[in-house]
C-alpha positions in Angstrom: 0.0 0.0 0.0 2.8 2.4 0.9 4.5 1.9 -2.4 1.3 2.2 -4.3 0.9 5.6 -2.8 4.5 6.3 -3.7 3.8 5.4 -7.3 0.6 7.5 -7.3 2.4 10.5 -5.7 5.3 10.3 -8.2 2.9 10.0 -11.0 1.0 13.1 -9.8 4.3 15.0 -9.5 5.3 14.0 -13.0 1.9 14.6 -14.5 2.0 18.1 -13.1 5.5 19.0 -14.1 6.4 16.8 -17.1 4.6 16.2 -20.4 3.6 12.6 -19.7 0.8 10.4 -18.4 1.2 6.7 -18.6 -1.4 4.3 -20.2 -1.4 2.3 -17.0 -2.5 5.4 -15.0 -5.3 6.0 -17.4 -6.7 2.5 -16.8 -6.2 2.6 -13.0 -7.3 6.1 -12.3 -9.7 7.3 -15.0 -11.2 10.0 -12.8 -7.9 11.8 -12.3 -6.6 11.7 -15.9 -8.7 14.6 -17.0 -7.5 16.7 -14.1 -3.9 15.7 -14.7 -4.3 16.6 -18.4 -5.7 20.0 -17.5 -2.8 20.6 -15.1 -0.3 19.3 -17.7 -1.7 21.6 -20.4 -1.5 24.6 -18.0 2.2 23.8 -17.2 3.0 23.5 -20.8 1.1 26.8 -21.6 2.9 28.5 -18.7 6.3 27.2 -20.0 5.5 28.6 -23.5 4.5 31.9 -21.9 7.8 32.1 -20.0 9.7 31.7 -23.3 7.5 34.2 -25.2 7.8 36.7 -22.4 11.5 36.4 -21.8 12.8 35.9 -25.4 11.0 39.0 -26.8 11.1 37.5 -30.3 10.4 39.4 -33.5 7.6 38.0 -35.7 10.2 36.3 -38.0 12.0 34.8 -35.0 8.7 33.6 -33.5 7.6 32.0 -36.7 10.9 30.1 -36.9 11.2 29.3 -33.2 7.8 27.8 -32.3 7.8 24.9 -34.8 11.3 23.9 -33.6 10.2 24.2 -30.0 7.1 22.1 -30.6 9.2 19.4 -32.3 11.7 19.5 -29.3 8.9 19.2 -26.7 7.4 16.2 -28.6 10.7 14.4 -28.4 11.2 15.4 -24.7 7.8 14.0 -24.0 8.9 10.6 -25.3 11.9 10.6 -22.9 9.6 11.7 -20.0 7.2 8.8 -20.8 10.2 6.4 -20.6 11.2 8.0 -17.3 7.7 7.6 -15.9 7.7 3.9 -16.8 11.0 3.5 -15.1 9.8 5.3 -11.9 6.7 3.1 -11.9 8.8 0.0 -12.2 11.0 1.2 -9.4 8.0 1.9 -7.2 6.6 -1.6 -7.9 9.8 -3.3 -7.0 11.0 -1.0 -4.3 10.7 -3.6 -1.4 12.1 -6.5 -3.4 14.5 -4.8 -5.8 17.0 -7.4 -7.0 20.5 -6.5 -8.3 19.5 -7.4 -11.8 16.6 -5.0 -11.6 18.8 -2.3 -10.2 21.3 -2.8 -13.0 18.7 -2.6 -15.7 17.1 0.5 -14.1 20.4 2.2 -13.8 21.2 1.5 -17.4 17.8 2.8 -18.5 18.2 5.9 -16.3 21.6 6.7 -17.8 20.3 6.1 -21.3 17.5 8.5 -20.8 19.8 11.2 -19.3 22.2 10.8 -22.2 19.5 11.0 -24.8 18.0 14.1 -23.0 21.4 15.8 -23.1 22.0 14.9 -26.7 18.5 16.2 -27.6 19.0 19.4 -25.7 22.4 20.1 -27.4 21.0 19.3 -30.8 18.0 21.6 -30.4 19.9 24.4 -28.7 21.9 24.6 -31.9 18.7 24.8 -33.9 17.4 27.6 -31.7 20.7 29.4 -32.1 20.2 29.4 -35.9 16.8 31.2 -35.6 17.4 33.5 -32.6 20.0 36.2 -32.0 23.0 34.9 -29.9 21.8 36.6 -26.7 18.3 35.2 -27.1 19.6 31.8 -27.9 21.7 32.0 -24.7 18.7 33.2 -22.7 16.6 30.3 -24.1 19.3 27.8 -22.9 19.4 29.5 -19.5 15.6 29.4 -19.2 15.4 25.7 -20.3 18.1 24.8 -17.8 16.3 26.6 -14.9 12.9 25.1 -15.8 14.4 21.6 -16.1 16.4 21.9 -12.9 13.2 23.0 -11.0 11.2 20.1 -12.4 13.9 17.5 -11.8 14.4 18.7 -8.2 10.7 18.3 -7.5 10.6 14.8 -9.1 13.8 13.4 -7.6 12.9 14.7 -4.1 9.8 12.5 -4.2 11.7 9.3 -5.1 13.2 7.4 -2.2 16.8 6.1 -2.5 17.2 2.4 -3.2 17.6 0.2 -0.1 
């Protein structure tokens, strides 16, 4: 029961801060999915507003930036979905985590982190091509700050392995 609550709490944190909701959650908690989707949409809208407000883009910069941003966020969502699956697996096996499970989870965690960094670097270069150098730097700073805040909240809710 304790770990079911942990899984639900982590799922709620992720749903509110990351662009992902797992299929399993939709089947197990149909009443909360709509609320989670509303919160998720608000978070993503707020994130877009932060960029729009802080980048002060011209019309041509904006027309070039937003399609790249949407493409980037769609790819980040896939990584966030994989991370959510990993967190749910960890919560399910928390009390009985075997070394083989821990090894597989560690590998998946590191793969996700590497792919996230590669994606971030690749898309930061794309943003730098459509924004002025200062705006591209400001975008990278904002992205890092937002990501750091989200990760802090998520990781603080996940107990360390026993």
